[in-house]
DOMARPA-696228 format. One record per atom (N, C-alpha, C): atom name; x, y, z; residue in three letters. Coordinates in steps of 0.02 Angstrom, whole numbers. Example, Ala and Ser with C-alpha at 12.3 -4.5 7.8 and 13.67 -1.06 7.14 Angstrom:
% DOMARPA-696228
> drenvex; u; v; w; dokol
> N; 660; -284; 390; ALA
> CA; 615; -225; 390; ALA
> C; 660; -165; 390; ALA
> N; 642; -112; 354; SER
> CA; 684; -53; 357; SER
> C; 645; 2; 394; SER
//
This chain:
% DOMARPA-696228
> drenvex; u; v; w; dokol
> N; 9347; 2648; -192; MET
> CA; 9369; 2597; -146; MET
> C; 9390; 2534; -184; MET
> N; 9440; 2501; -162; ASN
> CA; 9463; 2439; -194; ASN
> C; 9406; 2390; -198; ASN
> N; 9385; 2371; -260; SER
> CA; 9327; 2328; -267; SER
> C; 9340; 2258; -240; SER
> N; 9404; 2238; -233; ALA
> CA; 9419; 2172; -205; ALA
> C; 9392; 2166; -135; ALA
> N; 9393; 2221; -97; PHE
> CA; 9365; 2218; -29; PHE
> C; 9290; 2210; -31; PHE
> N; 9257; 2247; -76; LEU
> CA; 9184; 2245; -76; LEU
> C; 9158; 2179; -103; LEU
> N; 9195; 2147; -147; THR
> CA; 9171; 2082; -171; THR
> C; 9173; 2030; -116; THR
> N; 9212; 2043; -63; LEU
> CA; 9212; 1999; -5; LEU
> C; 9150; 2010; 39; LEU
> N; 9124; 2073; 37; THR
> CA; 9069; 2088; 83; THR
> C; 9002; 2061; 59; THR
> N; 8969; 2042; 86; GLY
> CA; 8904; 2017; 80; GLY
> C; 8900; 1981; 136; GLY
> N; 8806; 1697; 736; CYS
> CA; 8793; 1628; 723; CYS
> C; 8719; 1616; 734; CYS
> N; 8685; 1626; 661; ALA
> CA; 8614; 1612; 668; ALA
> C; 8602; 1540; 686; ALA
> N; 8549; 1526; 723; ALA
> CA; 8532; 1457; 741; ALA
> C; 8509; 1420; 678; ALA
> N; 8526; 1357; 672; LEU
> CA; 8505; 1316; 616; LEU
> C; 8430; 1302; 620; LEU
> N; 8397; 1307; 563; VAL
> CA; 8328; 1286; 559; VAL
> C; 8328; 1210; 563; VAL
> N; 8284; 1182; 603; ALA
> CA; 8283; 1110; 614; ALA
> C; 8274; 1074; 548; ALA
> N; 8315; 1023; 535; PHE
> CA; 8310; 983; 476; PHE
> C; 8259; 928; 487; PHE
> N; 8209; 924; 442; VAL
> CA; 8156; 874; 449; VAL
> C; 8172; 815; 405; VAL
> N; 8188; 756; 432; PRO
> CA; 8204; 698; 392; PRO
> C; 8147; 680; 345; PRO
> N; 8164; 653; 287; GLN
> CA; 8114; 634; 238; GLN
> C; 8067; 582; 268; GLN
> N; 8002; 591; 257; GLY
> CA; 7954; 543; 281; GLY
> C; 7923; 562; 347; GLY
> N; 7955; 608; 384; VAL
> CA; 7928; 628; 449; VAL
> C; 7872; 679; 439; VAL
> N; 7883; 729; 396; ALA
> CA; 7833; 780; 382; ALA
> C; 7844; 806; 312; ALA
> N; 7791; 826; 280; GLN
> CA; 7795; 852; 212; GLN
> C; 7812; 926; 214; GLN
> N; 7873; 943; 193; ALA
> CA; 7894; 1013; 194; ALA
> C; 7860; 1051; 136; ALA
> N; 7846; 1115; 145; PRO
> CA; 7818; 1153; 89; PRO
> C; 7867; 1156; 31; PRO
> N; 7841; 1156; -29; ALA
> CA; 7885; 1154; -88; ALA
> C; 7860; 1202; -141; ALA
> N; 7906; 1226; -183; PHE
> CA; 7887; 1269; -238; PHE
> C; 7848; 1228; -290; PHE
> N; 7801; 1261; -323; ALA
> CA; 7763; 1228; -375; ALA
> C; 7805; 1218; -438; ALA
> N; 7849; 1266; -452; VAL
> CA; 7893; 1262; -510; VAL
> C; 7958; 1299; -494; VAL
> N; 8013; 1273; -520; ALA
> CA; 8078; 1305; -509; ALA
> C; 8124; 1292; -568; ALA
> N; 8159; 1343; -590; THR
> CA; 8209; 1335; -643; THR
> C; 8277; 1352; -614; THR
> N; 8326; 1312; -632; ILE
> CA; 8395; 1321; -609; ILE
> C; 8440; 1319; -671; ILE
> N; 8475; 1373; -683; ARG
> CA; 8519; 1378; -742; ARG
> C; 8587; 1406; -721; ARG
> N; 8638; 1392; -760; PRO
> CA; 8703; 1424; -747; PRO
> C; 8695; 1500; -747; PRO
> N; 8734; 1533; -705; SER
> CA; 8729; 1606; -699; SER
> C; 8740; 1640; -767; SER
> N; 8695; 1687; -783; ALA
> CA; 8700; 1723; -846; ALA
> C; 8751; 1780; -841; ALA
> N; 8758; 1809; -782; ALA
> CA; 8804; 1865; -773; ALA
> C; 8817; 1876; -699; ALA
> N; 8875; 1902; -683; ALA
> CA; 8892; 1917; -614; ALA
> C; 8852; 1976; -589; ALA
> N; 8840; 1978; -524; VAL
> CA; 8809; 2036; -493; VAL
> C; 8866; 2078; -464; VAL
> N; 8876; 2138; -491; GLU
> CA; 8933; 2179; -474; GLU
> C; 8938; 2193; -400; GLU
> N; 8998; 2184; -372; PHE
> CA; 9015; 2198; -303; PHE
> C; 8987; 2148; -252; PHE
> N; 8949; 2098; -274; GLU
> CA; 8915; 2053; -228; GLU
> C; 8945; 1982; -231; GLU
> N; 8978; 1960; -178; ARG
> CA; 9007; 1894; -176; ARG
> C; 8953; 1840; -172; ARG
> N; 8894; 1856; -147; ASP
> CA; 8840; 1808; -140; ASP
> C; 8784; 1819; -191; ASP
> N; 8798; 1855; -244; GLY
> CA; 8746; 1867; -294; GLY
> C; 8690; 1909; -264; GLY
> N; 8629; 1899; -289; LYS
> CA; 8572; 1937; -266; LYS
> C; 8513; 1891; -255; LYS
> N; 8481; 1897; -197; THR
> CA; 8422; 1857; -180; THR
> C; 8365; 1904; -163; THR
> N; 8307; 1892; -194; GLU
> CA; 8248; 1932; -182; GLU
> C; 8188; 1888; -166; GLU
> N; 8156; 1901; -110; PHE
> CA; 8094; 1868; -92; PHE
> C; 8037; 1913; -113; PHE
> N; 8004; 1895; -167; LEU
> CA; 7947; 1933; -191; LEU
> C; 7883; 1898; -167; LEU
> N; 7826; 1929; -178; ARG
> CA; 7763; 1902; -151; ARG
> C; 7748; 1833; -179; ARG
> N; 7765; 1822; -242; ASP
> CA; 7748; 1757; -273; ASP
> C; 7807; 1724; -307; ASP
> N; 7869; 1748; -291; THR
> CA; 7928; 1721; -326; THR
> C; 7990; 1729; -282; THR
> N; 8033; 1679; -284; LEU
> CA; 8100; 1685; -257; LEU
> C; 8147; 1691; -317; LEU
> N; 8184; 1747; -320; GLN
> CA; 8231; 1758; -373; GLN
> C; 8302; 1761; -345; GLN
> N; 8346; 1719; -372; MET
> CA; 8416; 1718; -350; MET
> C; 8460; 1723; -412; MET
> N; 8503; 1773; -413; ARG
> CA; 8547; 1783; -470; ARG
> C; 8620; 1774; -450; ARG
> N; 8656; 1735; -490; ASP
> CA; 8728; 1726; -481; ASP
> C; 8745; 1700; -411; ASP
> N; 8708; 1650; -387; VAL
> CA; 8718; 1623; -321; VAL
> C; 8752; 1555; -324; VAL
> N; 8788; 1538; -271; THR
> CA; 8818; 1472; -263; THR
> C; 8772; 1428; -222; THR
> N; 8786; 1363; -221; VAL
> CA; 8748; 1318; -177; VAL
> C; 8760; 1338; -105; VAL
> N; 8820; 1360; -89; ASN
> CA; 8835; 1382; -22; ASN
> C; 8790; 1441; -2; ASN
> N; 8780; 1488; -48; THR
> CA; 8736; 1544; -35; THR
> C; 8664; 1519; -25; THR
> N; 8642; 1473; -65; CYS
> CA; 8574; 1446; -58; CYS
> C; 8565; 1413; 11; CYS
> N; 8615; 1377; 34; ILE
> CA; 8612; 1346; 100; ILE
> C; 8608; 1399; 154; ILE
> N; 8649; 1451; 148; LYS
> CA; 8648; 1505; 197; LYS
> C; 8579; 1539; 200; LYS
> N; 8549; 1550; 142; VAL
> CA; 8483; 1582; 139; VAL
> C; 8430; 1536; 168; VAL
> N; 8432; 1472; 148; ALA
> CA; 8379; 1425; 169; ALA
> C; 8381; 1411; 243; ALA
> N; 8441; 1404; 271; TYR
> CA; 8448; 1383; 341; TYR
> C; 8472; 1439; 388; TYR
> N; 8479; 1499; 360; ARG
> CA; 8499; 1557; 400; ARG
> C; 8563; 1543; 439; ARG
> N; 8615; 1523; 404; VAL
> CA; 8681; 1511; 434; VAL
> C; 8732; 1555; 399; VAL
> N; 8792; 1556; 425; GLN
> CA; 8846; 1596; 397; GLN
> C; 8896; 1550; 360; GLN
> N; 8940; 1581; 321; ASP
> CA; 8988; 1544; 280; ASP
> C; 9025; 1490; 320; ASP
> N; 9051; 1510; 377; SER
> CA; 9093; 1465; 416; SER
> C; 9053; 1409; 449; SER
> N; 8987; 1411; 444; GLN
> CA; 8945; 1359; 472; GLN
> C; 8927; 1306; 421; GLN
> N; 8956; 1310; 361; VAL
> CA; 8943; 1261; 308; VAL
> C; 9009; 1229; 288; VAL
> N; 9013; 1162; 293; SER
> CA; 9073; 1126; 275; SER
> C; 9056; 1076; 220; SER
> N; 9084; 1086; 160; GLY
> CA; 9068; 1042; 105; GLY
> C; 9119; 1047; 50; GLY
> N; 9106; 1016; -8; PRO
> CA; 9154; 1017; -64; PRO
> C; 9165; 1088; -91; PRO
> N; 9222; 1099; -121; ASP
> CA; 9240; 1166; -144; ASP
> C; 9190; 1194; -195; ASP
> N; 9163; 1150; -238; TRP
> CA; 9123; 1176; -293; TRP
> C; 9059; 1210; -270; TRP
> N; 9035; 1196; -210; ILE
> CA; 8973; 1228; -187; ILE
> C; 8984; 1302; -173; ILE
> N; 9047; 1323; -172; GLY
> CA; 9063; 1394; -162; GLY
> C; 9089; 1427; -225; GLY
> N; 9091; 1390; -281; SER
> CA; 9118; 1419; -343; SER
> C; 9069; 1415; -402; SER
> N; 9034; 1359; -411; ASP
> CA; 8985; 1354; -465; ASP
> C; 8927; 1402; -451; ASP
> N; 8906; 1439; -502; ARG
> CA; 8855; 1491; -491; ARG
> C; 8793; 1479; -535; ARG
> N; 8735; 1497; -507; PHE
> CA; 8672; 1481; -539; PHE
> C; 8624; 1540; -534; PHE
> N; 8575; 1540; -580; ASP
> CA; 8517; 1584; -576; ASP
> C; 8457; 1539; -560; ASP
> N; 8418; 1558; -509; ILE
> CA; 8362; 1517; -488; ILE
> C; 8299; 1560; -485; ILE
> N; 8246; 1537; -515; VAL
> CA; 8180; 1569; -510; VAL
> C; 8132; 1515; -487; VAL
> N; 8100; 1526; -430; ALA
> CA; 8056; 1476; -401; ALA
> C; 7990; 1508; -380; ALA
> N; 7934; 1474; -395; LYS
> CA; 7869; 1502; -381; LYS
> C; 7827; 1453; -340; LYS
> N; 7797; 1476; -285; PRO
> CA; 7750; 1434; -247; PRO
> C; 7682; 1434; -282; PRO
> N; 7635; 1394; -256; ASP
> CA; 7568; 1391; -284; ASP
> C; 7532; 1458; -279; ASP
> N; 7547; 1496; -227; GLY
> CA; 7516; 1561; -216; GLY
> C; 7562; 1605; -176; GLY
> N; 7538; 1663; -155; PRO
> CA; 7581; 1708; -116; PRO
> C; 7609; 1673; -54; PRO
> N; 7672; 1685; -39; ALA
> CA; 7705; 1655; 19; ALA
> C; 7753; 1705; 49; ALA
> N; 7758; 1704; 115; ASP
> CA; 7804; 1750; 148; ASP
> C; 7875; 1723; 146; ASP
> N; 7922; 1764; 169; GLU
> CA; 7993; 1745; 166; GLU
> C; 8008; 1682; 206; GLU
> N; 7978; 1675; 265; ALA
> CA; 7992; 1616; 307; ALA
> C; 7972; 1552; 271; ALA
> N; 7914; 1552; 238; HIS
> CA; 7892; 1492; 203; HIS
> C; 7935; 1479; 141; HIS
> N; 7958; 1532; 108; MET
> CA; 8001; 1522; 49; MET
> C; 8069; 1493; 70; MET
> N; 8093; 1511; 129; ARG
> CA; 8156; 1481; 152; ARG
> C; 8146; 1405; 162; ARG
> N; 8089; 1385; 189; LEU
> CA; 8075; 1313; 196; LEU
> C; 8069; 1280; 128; LEU
> N; 8039; 1314; 80; MET
> CA; 8033; 1287; 13; MET
> C; 8102; 1280; -20; MET
> N; 8147; 1327; -5; LEU
> CA; 8214; 1323; -32; LEU
> C; 8251; 1263; -2; LEU
> N; 8238; 1247; 61; GLN
> CA; 8267; 1187; 91; GLN
> C; 8244; 1125; 51; GLN
> N; 8179; 1122; 35; ALA
> CA; 8153; 1065; -3; ALA
> C; 8184; 1063; -73; ALA
> N; 8194; 1122; -103; LEU
> CA; 8224; 1125; -170; LEU
> C; 8296; 1099; -169; LEU
> N; 8333; 1117; -117; LEU
> CA; 8402; 1093; -111; LEU
> C; 8404; 1016; -104; LEU
> N; 8356; 989; -67; ALA
> CA; 8354; 917; -59; ALA
> C; 8334; 881; -123; ALA
> N; 8286; 911; -160; GLU
> CA; 8260; 879; -220; GLU
> C; 8306; 886; -280; GLU
> N; 8331; 946; -292; ARG
> CA; 8368; 958; -353; ARG
> C; 8443; 953; -345; ARG
> N; 8468; 965; -285; PHE
> CA; 8540; 958; -272; PHE
> C; 8556; 896; -230; PHE
> N; 8504; 860; -210; HIS
> CA; 8511; 799; -169; HIS
> C; 8554; 813; -107; HIS
> N; 8540; 869; -76; LEU
> CA; 8578; 890; -17; LEU
> C; 8558; 850; 44; LEU
> N; 8607; 824; 79; SER
> CA; 8596; 795; 145; SER
> C; 8655; 815; 189; SER
> N; 8644; 821; 254; PHE
> CA; 8696; 846; 298; PHE
> C; 8681; 824; 369; PHE
> N; 8731; 831; 412; HIS
> CA; 8720; 824; 484; HIS
> C; 8751; 884; 517; HIS
> N; 8734; 894; 580; ARG
> CA; 8759; 951; 617; ARG
> C; 8805; 927; 673; ARG
> N; 8858; 965; 684; GLU
> CA; 8903; 949; 739; GLU
> C; 8933; 1013; 767; GLU
> N; 8945; 1014; 832; PRO
> CA; 8976; 1073; 862; PRO
> C; 9052; 1073; 850; PRO
> N; 9079; 1131; 836; ARG
> CA; 9151; 1138; 827; ARG
> C; 9173; 1201; 864; ARG
> N; 9232; 1198; 894; GLU
> CA; 9259; 1258; 925; GLU
> C; 9296; 1297; 872; GLU
> N; 9271; 1357; 859; LEU
> CA; 9299; 1399; 807; LEU
> C; 9317; 1467; 835; LEU
> N; 9365; 1499; 804; LYS
> CA; 9378; 1569; 818; LYS
> C; 9321; 1609; 788; LYS
> N; 9289; 1650; 828; ALA
> CA; 9231; 1688; 806; ALA
> C; 9240; 1761; 824; ALA
> N; 9195; 1802; 799; MET
> CA; 9192; 1872; 816; MET
> C; 9125; 1886; 849; MET
> N; 9124; 1936; 892; VAL
> CA; 9064; 1955; 927; VAL
> C; 9049; 2029; 912; VAL
> N; 8987; 2043; 893; LEU
> CA; 8966; 2112; 879; LEU
> C; 8933; 2141; 941; LEU
> N; 8960; 2196; 967; THR
> CA; 8934; 2228; 1027; THR
> C; 8927; 2303; 1016; THR
> N; 8893; 2335; 1062; VAL
> CA; 8887; 2408; 1061; VAL
> C; 8949; 2438; 1093; VAL
> N; 8979; 2488; 1062; ALA
> CA; 9038; 2522; 1089; ALA
> C; 9020; 2559; 1153; ALA
> N; 9068; 2570; 1198; PRO
> CA; 9054; 2606; 1260; PRO
> C; 9024; 2675; 1249; PRO
> N; 9039; 2706; 1193; SER
> CA; 9012; 2772; 1179; SER
> C; 8939; 2770; 1157; SER
> N; 8914; 2710; 1143; GLY
> CA; 8844; 2702; 1123; GLY
> C; 8835; 2692; 1048; GLY
> N; 8781; 2657; 1031; ALA
> CA; 8767; 2643; 961; ALA
> C; 8745; 2706; 924; ALA
> N; 8766; 2711; 860; LYS
> CA; 8746; 2766; 817; LYS
> C; 8711; 2737; 756; LYS
> N; 8654; 2705; 768; VAL
> CA; 8618; 2673; 714; VAL
> C; 8548; 2703; 710; VAL
> N; 8520; 2701; 650; SER
> CA; 8454; 2730; 638; SER
> C; 8401; 2676; 633; SER
> N; 8346; 2685; 670; LYS
> CA; 8290; 2639; 663; LYS
> C; 8265; 2641; 591; LYS
> N; 8243; 2584; 566; ALA
> CA; 8221; 2580; 497; ALA
> C; 8161; 2626; 484; ALA
> N; 8162; 2661; 428; LYS
> CA; 8106; 2704; 410; LYS
> C; 8046; 2662; 389; LYS
> N; 8059; 2603; 363; ALA
> CA; 8005; 2558; 343; ALA
> C; 8018; 2488; 372; ALA
> N; 8008; 2480; 437; PRO
> CA; 8027; 2417; 470; PRO
> C; 7989; 2356; 445; PRO
> N; 7931; 2366; 414; ASP
> CA; 7892; 2309; 389; ASP
> C; 7912; 2289; 318; ASP
> N; 7956; 2328; 288; ALA
> CA; 7979; 2312; 220; ALA
> C; 8028; 2254; 222; ALA
> N; 8034; 2216; 167; PRO
> CA; 8084; 2162; 165; PRO
> C; 8154; 2190; 174; PRO
> N; 8199; 2153; 206; PRO
> CA; 8268; 2176; 213; PRO
> C; 8300; 2187; 144; PRO
> N; 8339; 2240; 140; PHE
> CA; 8373; 2257; 77; PHE
> C; 8445; 2275; 93; PHE
> N; 8491; 2251; 50; ARG
> CA; 8561; 2269; 58; ARG
> C; 8594; 2268; -10; ARG
> N; 8638; 2317; -22; GLU
> CA; 8671; 2322; -87; GLU
> C; 8739; 2353; -79; GLU
> N; 8790; 2323; -110; ASN
> CA; 8857; 2351; -111; ASN
> C; 8865; 2398; -170; ASN
> N; 8912; 2442; -164; SER
> CA; 8931; 2487; -219; SER
> C; 9007; 2488; -224; SER
> N; 9033; 2531; -266; ALA
> CA; 9105; 2536; -273; ALA
> C; 9138; 2568; -213; ALA
> N; 9099; 2600; -169; THR
> CA; 9129; 2635; -113; THR
> C; 9103; 2613; -45; THR
> N; 9052; 2572; -42; GLY
> CA; 9025; 2553; 23; GLY
> C; 8967; 2506; 18; GLY
> N; 8924; 2508; 69; THR
> CA; 8865; 2465; 70; THR
> C; 8807; 2503; 101; THR
> N; 8747; 2488; 77; VAL
> CA; 8686; 2517; 103; VAL
> C; 8639; 2460; 122; VAL
> N; 8608; 2466; 180; ALA
> CA; 8560; 2415; 202; ALA
> C; 8500; 2450; 232; ALA
> N; 8442; 2420; 219; ARG
> CA; 8380; 2448; 246; ARG
> C; 8338; 2393; 277; ARG
> N; 8305; 2409; 331; SER
> CA; 8258; 2364; 364; SER
> C; 8291; 2297; 381; SER
> N; 8351; 2301; 410; MET
> CA; 8387; 2240; 430; MET
> C; 8392; 2236; 505; MET
> N; 8385; 2175; 531; SER
> CA; 8397; 2164; 603; SER
> C; 8472; 2160; 614; SER
> N; 8493; 2166; 676; MET
> CA; 8564; 2161; 691; MET
> C; 8591; 2091; 674; MET
> N; 8550; 2039; 684; GLN
> CA; 8573; 1972; 666; GLN
> C; 8584; 1966; 591; GLN
> N; 8538; 1994; 551; GLU
> CA; 8546; 1993; 479; GLU
> C; 8607; 2033; 458; GLU
> N; 8620; 2088; 491; PHE
> CA; 8680; 2128; 476; PHE
> C; 8743; 2089; 495; PHE
> N; 8741; 2053; 552; ALA
> CA; 8798; 2012; 572; ALA
> C; 8810; 1956; 522; ALA
> N; 8756; 1925; 497; ASP
> CA; 8764; 1872; 447; ASP
> C; 8799; 1898; 385; ASP
> N; 8782; 1958; 364; PHE
> CA; 8814; 1989; 306; PHE
> C; 8888; 2002; 319; PHE
> N; 8904; 2031; 377; LEU
> CA; 8973; 2048; 393; LEU
> C; 9017; 1987; 402; LEU
> N; 8986; 1930; 419; ALA
> CA; 9026; 1868; 429; ALA
> C; 9062; 1847; 366; ALA
> N; 9035; 1867; 307; GLY
> CA; 9067; 1848; 244; GLY
> C; 9137; 1876; 238; GLY
> N; 9146; 1942; 239; PRO
> CA; 9214; 1969; 233; PRO
> C; 9259; 1953; 292; PRO
> N; 9229; 1941; 352; LEU
> CA; 9270; 1923; 410; LEU
> C; 9296; 1852; 405; LEU
> N; 9262; 1810; 366; ARG
> CA; 9281; 1740; 356; ARG
> C; 9281; 1700; 421; ARG
> N; 9236; 1716; 465; MET
> CA; 9226; 1680; 527; MET
> C; 9158; 1697; 555; MET
> N; 9132; 1657; 601; PRO
> CA; 9066; 1672; 629; PRO
> C; 9065; 1740; 663; PRO
> N; 9009; 1774; 657; LEU
> CA; 8999; 1837; 692; LEU
> C; 8933; 1833; 730; LEU
> N; 8937; 1837; 796; MET
> CA; 8878; 1831; 838; MET
> C; 8854; 1900; 860; MET
> N; 8789; 1910; 857; ASP
> CA; 8760; 1973; 878; ASP
> C; 8748; 1973; 953; ASP
> N; 8784; 2015; 989; GLU
> CA; 8773; 2024; 1060; GLU
> C; 8761; 2098; 1076; GLU
> N; 8732; 2134; 1028; THR
> CA; 8718; 2205; 1038; THR
> C; 8657; 2216; 1082; THR
> N; 8612; 2168; 1084; GLU
> CA; 8548; 2175; 1119; GLU
> C; 8506; 2231; 1089; GLU
> N; 8520; 2248; 1027; LEU
> CA; 8479; 2297; 991; LEU
> C; 8425; 2261; 952; LEU
> N; 8362; 2275; 967; THR
> CA; 8307; 2241; 935; THR
> C; 8276; 2284; 880; THR
> N; 8234; 2253; 841; GLY
> CA; 8201; 2290; 787; GLY
> C; 8242; 2290; 723; GLY
> N; 8224; 2335; 677; LYS
> CA; 8256; 2340; 612; LYS
> C; 8291; 2408; 606; LYS
> N; 8345; 2408; 566; TYR
> CA; 8385; 2469; 560; TYR
> C; 8404; 2482; 487; TYR
> N; 8420; 2545; 473; ASP
> CA; 8448; 2565; 409; ASP
> C; 8522; 2582; 419; ASP
> N; 8564; 2559; 373; PHE
> CA; 8636; 2571; 378; PHE
> C; 8662; 2600; 312; PHE
> N; 8713; 2641; 317; ALA
> CA; 8749; 2665; 258; ALA
> C; 8821; 2676; 279; ALA
> N; 8867; 2640; 248; ILE
> CA; 8938; 2645; 266; ILE
> C; 8980; 2657; 204; ILE
> N; 9022; 2708; 207; ASP
> CA; 9072; 2721; 155; ASP
> C; 9139; 2699; 183; ASP
> N; 9168; 2647; 153; PHE
> CA; 9230; 2619; 179; PHE
> C; 9293; 2657; 156; PHE
> N; 9286; 2702; 108; THR
> CA; 9344; 2734; 78; THR
> C; 9391; 2767; 130; THR
> N; 9366; 2804; 179; PRO
> CA; 9412; 2837; 226; PRO
> C; 9453; 2788; 268; PRO
> N; 9433; 2725; 270; TYR
> CA; 9466; 2676; 314; TYR
> C; 9516; 2632; 276; TYR
> N; 9523; 2644; 212; LEU
> CA; 9573; 2607; 173; LEU
> C; 9641; 2638; 183; LEU
> N; 9693; 2598; 196; PRO
> CA; 9761; 2625; 201; PRO
> C; 9779; 2660; 136; PRO
> N; 9818; 2714; 142; GLU
> CA; 9836; 2753; 83; GLU
> C; 9869; 2710; 30; GLU
> N; 9909; 2661; 51; THR
> CA; 9946; 2620; 3; THR
> C; 9900; 2572; -33; THR
> N; 9837; 2564; -9; GLN
> CA; 9792; 2516; -40; GLN
> C; 9733; 2550; -75; GLN
> N; 9736; 2616; -83; ARG
> CA; 9682; 2650; -118; ARG
> C; 9695; 2654; -193; ARG
> N; 9755; 2636; -214; GLY
> CA; 9770; 2639; -285; GLY
> C; 9753; 2574; -319; GLY
> N; 9772; 2570; -383; ALA
> CA; 9757; 2510; -423; ALA
> C; 9819; 2466; -426; ALA
> N; 9849; 2452; -368; ASP
> CA; 9910; 2412; -367; ASP
> C; 9896; 2338; -357; ASP
> N; 9832; 2319; -355; GLY
> CA; 9815; 2248; -349; GLY
> C; 9817; 2222; -278; GLY
> N; 9835; 2262; -230; SER
> CA; 9839; 2239; -161; SER
> C; 9769; 2232; -132; SER
> N; 9762; 2189; -82; ARG
> CA; 9697; 2177; -50; ARG
> C; 9699; 2202; 21; ARG
> N; 9654; 2247; 39; PRO
> CA; 9653; 2273; 107; PRO
> C; 9630; 2221; 157; PRO
> N; 9649; 2230; 220; ASP
> CA; 9628; 2184; 273; ASP
> C; 9556; 2202; 292; ASP
> N; 9510; 2157; 274; ALA
> CA; 9439; 2172; 285; ALA
> C; 9423; 2180; 359; ALA
> N; 9455; 2141; 402; THR
> CA; 9440; 2144; 474; THR
> C; 9459; 2212; 503; THR
> N; 9518; 2236; 485; ILE
> CA; 9540; 2301; 511; ILE
> C; 9494; 2357; 487; ILE
> N; 9475; 2355; 423; ILE
> CA; 9432; 2406; 395; ILE
> C; 9363; 2404; 427; ILE
> N; 9335; 2344; 433; LEU
> CA; 9269; 2338; 463; LEU
> C; 9269; 2362; 536; LEU
> N; 9319; 2344; 573; LYS
> CA; 9323; 2365; 643; LYS
> C; 9321; 2441; 648; LYS
> N; 9362; 2474; 608; ALA
> CA; 9365; 2547; 611; ALA
> C; 9299; 2579; 587; ALA
> N; 9272; 2555; 531; ALA
> CA; 9211; 2585; 504; ALA
> C; 9151; 2574; 550; ALA
> N; 9144; 2514; 576; LEU
> CA; 9087; 2500; 620; LEU
> C; 9090; 2542; 684; LEU
> N; 9150; 2549; 712; HIS
> CA; 9158; 2589; 773; HIS
> C; 9142; 2662; 760; HIS
> N; 9172; 2690; 708; ASP
> CA; 9164; 2762; 695; ASP
> C; 9095; 2780; 668; ASP
> N; 9070; 2739; 622; GLU
> CA; 9008; 2757; 588; GLU
> C; 8945; 2734; 626; GLU
> N; 8949; 2676; 659; LEU
> CA; 8889; 2647; 689; LEU
> C; 8893; 2638; 764; LEU
> N; 8950; 2652; 793; GLY
> CA; 8957; 2643; 865; GLY
> C; 8954; 2570; 886; GLY
> N; 8981; 2526; 844; LEU
> CA; 8981; 2454; 857; LEU
> C; 9053; 2428; 859; LEU
> N; 9065; 2378; 901; ASN
> CA; 9130; 2346; 905; ASN
> C; 9126; 2274; 883; ASN
> N; 9181; 2247; 856; ILE
> CA; 9187; 2175; 844; ILE
> C; 9250; 2151; 879; ILE
> N; 9243; 2096; 916; GLU
> CA; 9298; 2069; 956; GLU
> C; 9303; 1994; 943; GLU
> N; 9365; 1969; 946; ALA
> CA; 9378; 1898; 934; ALA
> C; 9363; 1857; 997; ALA
> N; 9338; 1796; 985; ARG
> CA; 9324; 1750; 1040; ARG
> C; 9320; 1679; 1013; ARG
> N; 9343; 1630; 1051; LYS
> CA; 9333; 1560; 1032; LYS
> C; 9268; 1536; 1063; LYS
> N; 9229; 1499; 1023; THR
> CA; 9165; 1477; 1049; THR
> C; 9142; 1414; 1011; THR
> N; 9094; 1379; 1039; GLN
> CA; 9064; 1321; 1007; GLN
> C; 9013; 1346; 955; GLN
> N; 9021; 1322; 894; VAL
> CA; 8977; 1341; 839; VAL
> C; 8948; 1279; 807; VAL
> N; 8883; 1279; 794; GLN
> CA; 8851; 1224; 759; GLN
> C; 8868; 1229; 685; GLN
> N; 8896; 1176; 656; VAL
> CA; 8917; 1175; 586; VAL
> C; 8876; 1124; 548; VAL
> N; 8853; 1143; 488; MET
> CA; 8820; 1096; 443; MET
> C; 8874; 1061; 403; MET
> N; 8882; 996; 414; VAL
> CA; 8931; 957; 377; VAL
> C; 8894; 921; 320; VAL
> N; 8912; 937; 259; ILE
> CA; 8878; 910; 201; ILE
> C; 8898; 836; 191; ILE
> N; 8849; 792; 194; ASP
> CA; 8861; 721; 183; ASP
> C; 8856; 704; 108; ASP
> N; 8812; 738; 73; HIS
> CA; 8803; 725; 2; HIS
> C; 8773; 787; -32; HIS
> N; 8797; 804; -90; VAL
> CA; 8769; 857; -131; VAL
> C; 8790; 847; -202; VAL
> N; 8746; 862; -249; GLU
> CA; 8760; 853; -320; GLU
> C; 8744; 917; -357; GLU
> N; 8776; 925; -415; ARG
> CA; 8756; 981; -458; ARG
> C; 8684; 970; -479; ARG
> N; 8647; 1024; -491; PRO
> CA; 8575; 1018; -499; PRO
> C; 8553; 976; -558; PRO
> N; 8496; 943; -550; SER
> CA; 8467; 904; -603; SER
> C; 8440; 952; -657; SER
> N; 8431; 926; -717; GLU
> CA; 8406; 968; -772; GLU
> C; 8336; 993; -757; GLU
> N; 8320; 1053; -783; ASN
> CA; 8252; 1081; -774; ASN
> C; 8202; 1041; -815; ASN
//
């Protein structure tokens, strides 16, 4: 499959922003931030892992960090271009074991402390996509290990996801769609997914001619045929994080 499409692949409610001085947000005990040592193959957002005592992020942008910390999608972040291009490796450790929800709050504090991030929220009318169940019914598999941390990984031919909610899957798909994707499937719980996009690439774009396939067309076809899901366009009000201030990270 054309790797240009897969490098693209990788509207949640905003986590409330707590102004400084109102409450003490949880923070990592130690964190290192360095320029990215190497790209993560096929992943436009690098790789993020929530471990029991460590948050590891490889080849991530500030935009990716904001999405992870505040559970928002690409189109819900408006800021300077460099937050989507400069890439970093981040290793952060709390004082003791912490779950994913608490580490996301700690990442918010890290963004404020080391990147001096500040922002406000405003509603904007945007063209969005809606994820729904096809009339023929969903063809998705309940997660074999629903209590396991969500996992997703791209390859040269497709993507595999395990123990992901529909909202988490929608957040991932919003990247290649380049617009908000709202989950209206009403499917609860966690699911395992495996999609091979190769059969949905136009014949003229399966070669090494440098052309870029239309991600929306391919996703529509693959989701419908493989998972029994539809995506449809709609204009809607979306809460956007407008970056008021952000800086490249301070030295470790």
